[in-house]
C-alpha positions as CSV (number, residue, x, y, z in Angstrom):
1,M,142.0,102.8,81.3
2,L,142.0,103.4,85.1
3,F,141.6,107.2,84.4
4,E,138.6,106.6,82.2
5,I,137.0,104.3,84.8
6,L,137.5,107.0,87.4
7,I,135.9,109.6,85.2
8,F,133.0,107.2,84.6
9,I,132.5,106.5,88.3
10,V,132.7,110.2,89.3
11,S,130.3,111.2,86.5
12,I,127.8,108.5,87.6
13,L,128.1,109.6,91.2
14,V,127.6,113.2,90.2
15,L,124.6,112.4,88.1
16,S,123.1,110.3,91.0
17,W,123.7,113.0,93.5
18,L,122.3,115.7,91.3
19,S,119.3,113.5,90.5
20,S,118.7,113.1,94.2
21,S,118.9,116.8,94.7
22,F,116.6,117.3,91.7
23,V,114.1,115.0,93.3
24,K,114.2,116.8,96.6
25,T,113.7,120.2,94.9
26,L,110.8,118.9,92.7
27,I,109.2,117.4,95.8
28,E,109.2,120.9,97.3
29,I,107.6,122.2,94.2
30,A,105.1,119.3,94.1
31,R,104.1,120.1,97.7
32,Y,103.7,123.8,96.8
33,L,101.5,122.9,93.8
34,R,99.7,120.2,95.9
35,W,100.3,117.4,93.4
36,R,98.9,113.9,94.2
37,E,101.1,111.0,95.5
38,F,101.2,108.9,92.4
39,I,101.9,111.9,90.2
40,V,104.9,112.6,92.5
41,A,106.1,109.0,92.2
42,F,105.6,108.9,88.4
43,F,106.5,112.3,87.1
44,V,108.8,113.7,89.8
45,M,110.7,110.5,90.6
46,G,110.4,108.8,87.3
47,F,111.4,111.9,85.3
48,A,114.1,113.0,87.6
49,A,115.6,109.5,87.5
50,S,115.5,109.7,83.7
51,L,117.5,112.9,83.6
52,P,120.9,111.2,83.3
53,N,119.5,109.2,80.4
54,L,118.2,112.3,78.7
55,F,121.5,114.2,78.9
56,V,123.8,111.3,78.2
57,D,121.7,109.9,75.3
58,L,121.0,113.2,73.7
59,N,124.6,114.3,73.8
60,A,125.7,110.9,72.5
61,A,123.3,111.2,69.5
62,L,124.4,114.7,68.7
63,Q,128.0,113.5,68.6
64,G,127.1,110.7,66.2
65,L,127.2,108.0,68.9
66,A,123.7,106.7,68.5
67,P,124.4,103.1,69.6
68,I,125.2,104.4,73.1
69,S,121.8,106.2,73.2
70,F,119.7,103.3,72.0
71,G,121.7,100.8,74.1
72,D,121.3,102.9,77.2
73,I,117.5,103.1,76.8
74,I,117.0,99.4,76.0
75,G,119.5,98.3,78.6
76,G,118.2,100.7,81.2
77,N,114.6,99.6,80.9
78,L,115.7,96.0,81.2
79,V,117.7,96.9,84.4
80,D,114.8,98.7,85.9
81,L,112.3,95.9,85.3
82,T,114.6,93.2,86.7
83,L,117.7,94.1,88.7
84,I,116.5,97.3,90.3
85,M,113.0,96.0,91.1
86,A,114.5,92.9,92.6
87,I,116.9,94.9,94.8
88,V,114.1,97.1,95.9
89,V,111.9,94.2,97.0
90,F,114.8,92.6,98.9
91,F,115.2,95.8,100.9
92,S,111.5,96.2,101.5
93,K,109.6,95.2,104.6
94,G,108.0,92.1,103.2
95,K,106.2,92.2,99.9
96,V,105.7,95.3,97.7
97,S,102.0,95.9,97.3
98,T,100.7,96.7,93.8
99,D,96.9,96.5,94.6
100,S,96.3,100.2,93.6
101,K,94.1,100.5,90.6
102,M,96.4,103.2,89.3
103,V,99.4,100.8,89.5
104,Q,97.5,98.0,87.9
105,G,96.4,100.2,85.0
106,S,99.9,101.7,84.6
107,S,101.5,98.3,84.5
108,V,99.7,97.6,81.2
109,F,101.0,100.9,79.7
110,T,104.5,100.0,81.0
111,F,104.5,96.7,79.2
112,F,103.4,98.1,75.8
113,I,105.6,101.2,76.1
114,A,108.7,99.2,77.1
115,I,108.5,97.1,74.0
116,L,107.3,99.9,71.7
117,P,110.8,101.2,70.7
118,I,111.9,97.6,70.0
119,F,109.4,97.2,67.2
120,L,109.1,100.8,66.1
121,I,112.8,101.0,65.6
122,W,113.4,97.4,64.5
123,K,115.5,98.4,61.5
124,G,117.6,101.0,63.5
125,R,116.2,104.2,62.1
126,V,115.0,106.9,64.4
127,T,113.6,109.8,62.3
128,Q,111.4,112.7,63.4
129,V,108.4,110.6,62.6
130,E,109.3,107.9,65.1
131,G,110.3,110.6,67.6
132,A,106.8,112.2,67.3
133,I,105.1,108.8,67.7
134,L,107.0,108.1,70.9
135,I,106.3,111.6,72.4
136,L,102.6,111.1,71.5
137,A,102.6,107.8,73.3
138,F,104.0,109.6,76.4
139,F,101.3,112.2,76.3
140,V,98.6,109.6,75.8
141,Y,99.7,107.9,79.0
142,A,100.0,111.3,80.8
143,Y,96.4,112.2,79.7
144,W,95.1,108.8,81.0
145,L,97.0,109.3,84.3
146,F,95.7,112.8,85.0
147,S,92.1,111.8,83.9
148,K,92.1,109.3,86.8
149,D,92.6,112.0,89.4
150,D,89.6,110.7,91.4
151,R,91.5,107.5,92.1
152,F,94.4,109.1,94.0
153,K,93.0,112.0,96.0
154,K,95.7,111.9,98.6
155,V,98.0,115.0,98.3
156,Y,101.7,114.3,98.7
157,R,103.0,115.6,102.1
158,R,106.2,113.9,103.3
159,V,106.4,116.4,106.1
160,K,104.0,118.8,107.7
161,E,103.5,122.0,105.8
162,Q,105.3,124.9,107.4
163,S,103.2,127.8,108.7
164,E,104.7,130.3,106.3
165,S,103.0,133.2,104.5
166,A,102.1,132.9,100.9
167,V,104.8,135.4,99.9
168,V,107.5,133.3,101.6
169,R,106.3,130.1,100.0
170,R,106.4,131.8,96.6
171,R,109.9,132.9,97.2
172,V,110.9,129.4,98.1
173,F,109.2,128.1,95.0
174,A,111.1,130.6,92.8
175,K,114.3,129.6,94.5
176,N,113.7,126.0,93.8
177,V,113.0,126.7,90.1
178,V,116.4,128.5,89.8
179,K,118.1,125.6,91.6
180,I,116.7,123.2,89.1
181,I,118.1,125.2,86.2
182,L,121.6,125.1,87.8
183,I,121.3,121.4,88.4
184,V,120.5,120.8,84.8
185,A,123.6,122.7,83.7
186,V,125.9,120.5,85.9
187,L,124.1,117.4,84.6
188,Y,125.1,118.4,81.1
189,A,128.7,118.6,82.1
190,A,128.6,115.2,83.9
191,S,127.0,113.5,80.9
192,Q,130.0,114.5,78.8
193,G,132.3,112.6,81.2
194,I,130.2,109.5,80.7
195,I,130.3,109.7,76.9
196,Y,134.1,110.2,77.0
197,A,134.5,107.1,79.2
198,A,132.2,105.1,77.0
199,K,134.3,105.8,73.9
200,S,137.4,104.8,75.9
201,F,135.8,101.5,77.0
202,Q,135.0,100.6,73.4
203,A,138.6,101.0,72.4
204,S,140.1,99.3,75.5
205,L,137.7,96.4,75.8
206,G,137.3,95.8,72.1
207,I,133.5,95.8,72.2
208,S,131.0,97.8,70.2
209,L,129.5,101.0,71.4
210,S,126.1,99.3,71.4
211,L,127.3,96.8,74.1
212,V,128.9,99.6,76.1
213,G,125.5,101.4,76.1
214,V,123.5,98.2,77.0
215,L,125.9,96.8,79.7
216,I,127.8,99.7,81.2
217,V,126.1,103.0,80.6
218,A,122.6,101.6,81.2
219,L,123.6,100.1,84.6
220,G,125.4,103.3,85.7
221,N,122.4,105.5,84.8
222,C,120.1,103.4,86.9
223,F,121.8,104.3,90.2
224,P,119.3,107.1,91.0
225,E,116.4,104.6,90.7
226,M,118.2,102.1,92.8
227,Y,118.9,104.7,95.5
228,F,115.4,106.0,95.6
229,G,113.9,102.5,95.4
230,I,116.0,101.2,98.4
231,V,115.1,104.2,100.6
232,S,111.4,104.1,99.7
233,G,111.3,100.3,100.1
234,R,112.8,100.3,103.6
235,K,110.1,102.9,104.5
236,G,107.4,100.6,103.3
237,E,106.3,103.0,100.5
238,G,105.8,100.3,97.8
239,W,103.5,102.4,95.7
240,M,106.3,105.0,95.3
241,V,108.8,102.3,94.3
242,V,106.6,100.8,91.6
243,G,105.5,104.2,90.4
244,D,109.2,105.3,90.1
245,M,110.1,102.1,88.2
246,M,107.2,102.4,85.7
247,G,107.8,106.1,85.4
248,S,111.4,105.7,84.6
249,V,110.7,103.0,81.9
250,I,107.9,105.0,80.3
251,V,109.8,108.3,80.3
252,C,113.0,106.8,78.8
253,A,111.2,104.7,76.2
254,T,109.0,107.5,75.0
255,L,109.9,111.1,76.0
256,V,113.7,110.7,76.1
257,L,114.0,108.6,72.9
258,G,111.3,110.8,71.2
259,I,113.3,114.0,72.0
260,I,116.4,112.4,70.5
261,G,114.5,111.5,67.4
262,L,113.2,115.0,67.0
263,V,116.5,116.8,67.8
264,A,119.1,114.3,66.4
265,P,117.6,111.6,64.2
266,F,120.0,108.7,63.7
267,E,120.4,105.3,62.1
268,I,122.1,102.2,63.5
269,K,123.4,100.1,60.7
270,D,124.0,96.9,62.7
271,M,121.0,96.2,64.9
272,S,122.0,92.5,65.4
273,V,124.0,93.6,68.4
274,F,120.8,94.6,70.1
275,L,119.0,91.3,69.4
276,I,119.6,89.7,72.8
277,A,118.8,92.9,74.7
278,R,115.5,93.3,72.8
279,I,114.5,89.7,73.4
280,F,115.1,89.9,77.1
281,T,113.4,93.3,77.4
282,V,110.2,91.7,76.0
283,I,110.6,88.8,78.5
284,A,111.2,91.1,81.4
285,A,108.3,93.5,80.5
286,L,105.9,90.5,80.2
287,F,107.1,88.9,83.5
288,F,106.9,92.3,85.2
289,L,103.3,92.7,84.0
290,I,102.4,89.2,85.2
291,V,104.0,89.8,88.6
292,V,102.3,93.1,89.2
293,R,98.8,91.9,88.2
294,T,98.9,88.4,89.7
295,G,98.3,88.6,93.4
296,K,98.7,92.4,93.3
297,K,102.0,92.2,95.1
298,I,105.7,91.5,94.4
299,T,107.1,88.9,96.7
300,K,110.8,88.1,97.4
301,K,110.5,84.9,95.4
302,E,109.2,86.8,92.4
303,A,112.1,89.3,93.0
304,L,114.5,86.4,92.7
305,L,113.0,85.4,89.4
306,L,113.4,89.0,88.2
307,L,117.0,88.9,89.3
308,F,117.5,85.6,87.5
309,I,116.3,87.1,84.3
310,Y,118.9,89.8,84.4
311,I,121.7,87.4,85.3
312,I,120.7,85.1,82.3
313,F,120.7,88.2,80.1
314,L,124.2,89.2,81.2
315,M,125.6,85.7,80.7
316,T,124.0,85.4,77.3
317,E,125.2,88.9,76.2
318,I,128.7,88.2,77.4
319,F,129.2,84.6,76.1
320,V,127.1,84.6,72.9
321,K,128.5,86.6,70.0
């Protein structure tokens, strides 16, 4: 058991470190391509933070361990909307502002997309049809996001652009692309360690793979969001924090689960195990929407309520069969 726990922790740390490196590399690419700030927060941070979910969940589904995949996505979204968001606010300088029109509009998408897999896959079947619907939902949001380009004109520049020639910048761009490919390869290897540990937890703890996915794998895979959120929160970059949280939820609930549905369709025979997680996901998504749109800020008192929701979920999941 101790050996499996060590493997799990090491794999999570590797995934978190690689995701951080992935973020830095994508930021360099984003700066080269002159992407806008919210796009960086949503696509770069949100997608990079979802990479562990993609590799772990896709590999699990391909190995016939679909409960881990679905549990990780549902549990991960719940963690993002409650625990991670609360921690970020606690580390922020005062409140986290959400007055941006882009954030306000995206919060509505986040609510509906967070609960979409719950009702779309109510009976536990994820076929290529469901996969296509989820991916379509992602591209609908992406189209809406890019169509609002006039609302976020500020180009992302964390540091001053270096006075390098166009040839040198292109070489750096190509180097970063190769670096991303190498990172992806190592991410695949680390995801295998998490799946191995998850199967061991099931046997040692005597709980279902579904609960392992919801309670353990989901929490571990949220480390990248937690790290980025704390760093951005302490710097007062609230828009980046909220963008990352919403991006991670939307990418996992649509693109990640949709890819799994297309590549490795699956069926979970006993969906009753996910009942508590699904109920609390709806509650968390609704409360997150209310918090973001009411007062256009997230205060520390509201963060405490988000944290309280996750604690109640844990207690209910652990003590209620």
